[in-house]
C-alpha positions in Angstrom: 95.7 134.0 144.5 97.9 135.8 142.2 98.6 139.8 143.5 98.9 142.4 140.3 102.3 142.1 140.7 102.4 138.3 139.6 99.8 139.0 136.7 102.5 142.4 135.9 105.1 139.9 136.2 103.1 137.9 133.6 102.3 140.8 130.8 106.5 141.4 130.9 107.4 138.3 130.5 104.5 137.4 127.4 105.3 141.3 125.9 109.1 140.5 125.5 108.9 137.8 123.5 106.8 139.3 121.1 109.2 142.2 121.3 111.8 139.9 121.1 110.2 138.5 117.8 109.0 134.9 119.3 105.5 135.8 118.8 104.3 137.9 115.9 100.3 137.2 116.6 98.3 139.3 118.7 95.7 136.2 119.3 98.2 133.4 120.1 100.2 135.8 122.0 97.4 136.4 124.2 96.2 133.2 124.1 99.7 132.2 125.3 99.9 134.3 128.3 96.6 133.7 129.1 97.6 129.9 128.7 100.3 130.5 131.2 98.3 132.3 134.2 97.1 128.7 134.3 99.5 126.5 134.1 101.3 128.7 137.1 97.4 127.0 139.0 98.2 123.7 137.5 101.4 123.6 138.9 100.0 125.4 141.9 98.2 121.6 142.3 101.7 119.4 141.4 103.6 120.5 144.1 100.6 120.7 146.4 100.3 116.7 145.2 103.8 116.3 145.9 103.3 117.8 149.1 100.5 114.7 150.1 103.4 112.6 148.1 106.4 113.0 150.5 103.7 112.2 153.7 102.6 109.0 151.8 106.0 107.8 151.2 106.9 108.9 155.0 103.6 106.7 155.8 104.9 103.8 154.3 108.6 104.4 155.6 106.6 103.7 159.1 105.2 100.9 158.3 108.0 99.5 156.2 109.9 99.5 159.6 107.3 97.9 161.6 107.7 94.0 159.7 111.5 94.1 159.3 112.7 91.2 160.7 114.5 92.6 163.7 112.4 96.6 164.6 114.5 99.0 166.5 112.1 100.7 169.1 111.9 103.6 167.6 110.8 101.6 164.4 108.0 100.0 167.0 107.3 103.2 167.9 107.4 105.9 164.9 107.4 109.5 165.8 104.0 110.4 164.0 104.0 114.2 163.8 104.9 114.8 160.2 102.8 111.9 159.2 99.8 113.5 161.4 100.5 117.0 160.1 97.3 119.3 160.5 97.8 121.0 157.5 98.5 118.0 155.1 95.8 116.2 156.9 93.1 119.3 155.9 94.3 119.0 152.2 94.3 115.2 151.9 90.3 115.4 152.9 89.9 118.7 150.9 87.7 117.1 148.2 88.3 120.1 145.8 91.6 119.6 145.5 91.1 115.6 145.0 89.1 116.7 142.2 91.6 119.1 140.6 94.5 116.3 141.3 92.6 113.8 139.6 91.9 115.7 136.6 95.2 116.6 136.1 96.5 113.1 136.3 97.9 113.1 138.7 101.1 109.9 139.4 103.7 110.5 141.4 104.7 106.5 140.5 107.2 106.2 138.2 109.0 109.8 140.2 109.2 107.0 143.6 113.5 107.8 143.9 112.8 111.1 143.3 110.6 111.4 146.3 112.7 109.5 148.1 115.8 112.0 147.4 113.5 113.9 148.5 112.7 112.8 151.5 115.6 112.3 153.6 116.7 115.7 152.4 114.3 117.3 154.7 114.7 114.2 157.2 118.1 115.1 158.0 117.2 118.8 157.5 117.7 121.1 160.9 114.3 122.4 160.9 112.7 119.1 160.7 114.6 117.4 163.5 113.7 120.3 165.8 109.9 120.4 164.9 109.7 116.5 165.7 111.3 116.6 168.8 108.7 119.9 169.8 105.6 117.9 171.3 103.7 120.7 170.7 100.7 119.8 168.5 99.3 122.2 166.4 97.9 124.2 163.3 100.1 127.2 163.7 103.0 124.6 164.1 101.9 122.3 161.4 101.2 125.8 159.2 104.9 127.2 159.8 106.8 123.4 159.4 105.4 123.1 155.2 106.0 126.6 154.8 110.3 126.2 155.8 109.5 122.9 153.5 108.4 125.1 150.7 111.1 128.2 151.5 114.6 126.1 152.2 113.9 122.8 150.6 111.1 122.7 147.4 112.2 126.2 146.3 115.9 124.8 145.8 115.1 121.1 144.9 116.3 121.0 140.7 114.8 117.1 140.9 111.4 118.8 141.0 112.3 121.5 138.9 113.7 119.4 136.3 111.0 116.8 136.6 108.2 119.5 135.4 109.9 121.1 132.7 109.7 117.3 131.1 105.8 117.6 131.8 105.4 120.4 130.8 107.7 124.2 129.6 105.4 126.0 131.8 106.1 124.6 134.6 109.2 125.1 134.8 108.3 129.3 134.1 106.3 128.9 136.9 108.2 127.0 139.1 109.6 130.0 141.8 105.9 132.2 141.8 103.8 129.1 142.5 106.7 128.1 145.4 105.1 131.5 146.7 101.9 130.9 145.9 101.9 128.0 148.2 103.8 130.2 151.0 100.7 132.4 150.9 98.2 129.7 150.4 99.4 127.9 153.5 99.0 130.6 155.9 95.9 131.3 155.1 94.9 127.4 156.0 92.6 127.7 159.2 90.7 125.6 161.4 87.8 126.4 159.6 89.6 124.5 156.1 87.8 122.0 155.4 86.6 119.2 153.0 84.0 121.5 151.4 86.5 124.5 151.1 87.0 125.8 147.5 90.9 126.3 147.2 91.5 129.6 146.3 91.1 130.5 142.7 94.3 131.8 140.6 92.5 135.4 139.7 90.9 137.5 142.8 87.9 138.6 141.3 84.9 139.6 144.3 82.4 138.8 141.2 81.7 135.5 138.9 80.7 137.3 136.2 83.3 140.8 135.8 87.1 139.0 136.0 88.8 141.9 136.8 92.6 140.2 137.4 91.7 138.8 133.5 90.5 142.1 132.5 93.7 143.9 133.8 96.0 141.5 132.4 94.9 141.9 129.4 94.2 145.0 128.9 97.9 146.0 129.8 99.2 143.6 127.1 96.9 144.6 124.1 97.2 148.7 124.7 100.9 148.3 124.8 101.6 146.5 121.7 98.7 148.3 119.4 99.9 151.4 120.6 103.2 150.5 120.4 105.0 153.6 118.2 102.5 156.4 120.0 104.3 155.1 123.5 108.0 154.7 121.6 107.5 158.0 120.6 106.6 159.2 123.7 109.3 157.3 125.9 111.6 158.6 122.9 110.5 162.7 124.1 111.3 162.1 128.3 115.0 159.7 127.4 116.4 162.7 124.8 119.6 162.2 127.0 120.4 158.4 125.9 120.3 156.4 123.1 116.7 154.9 123.2 117.8 152.5 120.5 120.6 151.7 123.4 118.1 151.4 126.1 117.5 147.8 127.3 114.5 146.5 125.8 113.1 145.0 129.1 112.8 147.9 130.0 111.1 150.0 127.5 108.6 147.4 127.7 108.5 148.7 131.6 107.5 152.1 130.7 104.8 151.1 127.9 103.0 149.1 130.4 103.6 151.8 132.4 101.5 154.3 130.6 98.4 151.9 130.3 98.0 152.5 133.5 98.6 155.8 133.8 95.7 157.0 131.0 93.7 154.0 130.4 93.2 152.6 134.1 91.3 155.1 136.6 91.0 152.9 139.2 95.3 152.1 140.2 96.5 154.5 141.8 99.8 156.5 140.4 102.1 155.6 143.3 101.1 151.6 142.5 102.3 152.7 139.0 105.4 154.1 139.8 106.1 151.8 142.7 105.1 148.8 141.2 107.3 149.0 138.0 110.1 150.9 139.7 110.7 147.2 141.7 109.7 145.2 138.7 112.8 147.3 137.0 115.1 146.6 140.0 114.6 142.5 139.6 114.4 142.5 135.9 116.3 145.0 134.0 120.3 146.3 135.0 121.2 147.3 137.7 120.7 151.1 136.2 117.4 150.8 135.0 115.5 151.0 139.0 116.8 155.4 138.8 116.2 155.2 134.9 112.4 153.7 135.4 111.9 156.4 138.4 113.3 159.7 135.9 111.7 158.9 133.1 108.1 157.9 134.8 108.8 161.2 137.0 108.9 163.1 133.8 106.0 161.4 132.3 103.5 161.8 135.2 103.9 165.5 135.0 103.5 165.7 131.6 100.6 163.8 131.2 98.8 165.5 134.3 99.2 168.6 132.5 98.0 167.3 129.3 94.9 166.0 131.0 95.6 162.5 130.5 95.8 161.1 134.1 92.1 160.4 135.1 92.1 158.0 138.1 89.2 157.2 140.2 88.3 158.1 143.5 90.2 160.2 146.4 94.0 160.1 146.6 94.2 158.1 143.6 96.0 160.5 141.5 99.0 161.6 143.8 
């Protein structure tokens, strides 16, 4: 489920904690890294559960409105499109999801006010009104609607983010990433998705015995720490026009992570490593960091190739 970029981000966050002094024990830091990744998956289940809770809340409101002393025609003949959303119905019947939801003991009963606020916010959204008014009933339309709910409403719903912060500190840290995973998951739902379909795992791996993604993020974390002094010297040699001690810590960590990929990971193309760390610099560091990282990596790659320290397997991986 997590792309390699997401794993790079988790490793970057864990390494930042290490180099900023928040963690000073390698095994402990590694455990925290994997725990933070596991918590992203837990939050993914929580967010799916929240979507279903909104549906259940809507169902209760419909029944309550029918039982009013003076129900309106709308109360007696409600629009059922949202509560019959095919994506939510498929999820509600999925045994793997229900098992994972039960294991986390998720309970929204104490959060009824928050659920109500989100429900009302959703009902007031223009895209909701348009969806409910459209007579078209299809899985694709239902998917598009749920994706909009996630992207336009859940992503900015601070009450929900705060709620998760109170449950577990890791949940708040993974909130934005989890929304990305939710959209990705919703987009994959097809008519083949059923009660016995397994939810995607947090790591993408075709082999149950070898978890390459877990090995990847572990190697990034360990090798940067264990080879810190060597990598610092390499970077200092390529930044003579800069005061090394004044280079942003994030930039230094990104360069060290890139060195690990270039030297130690033969199946990752050089261009992929180059592009990934330039992009991460753009999002996580200063305005000038993208140019800085690009320039330093250009020099590093030339030198490492000349020294024979970049050994990639397969055609096209070196260039």
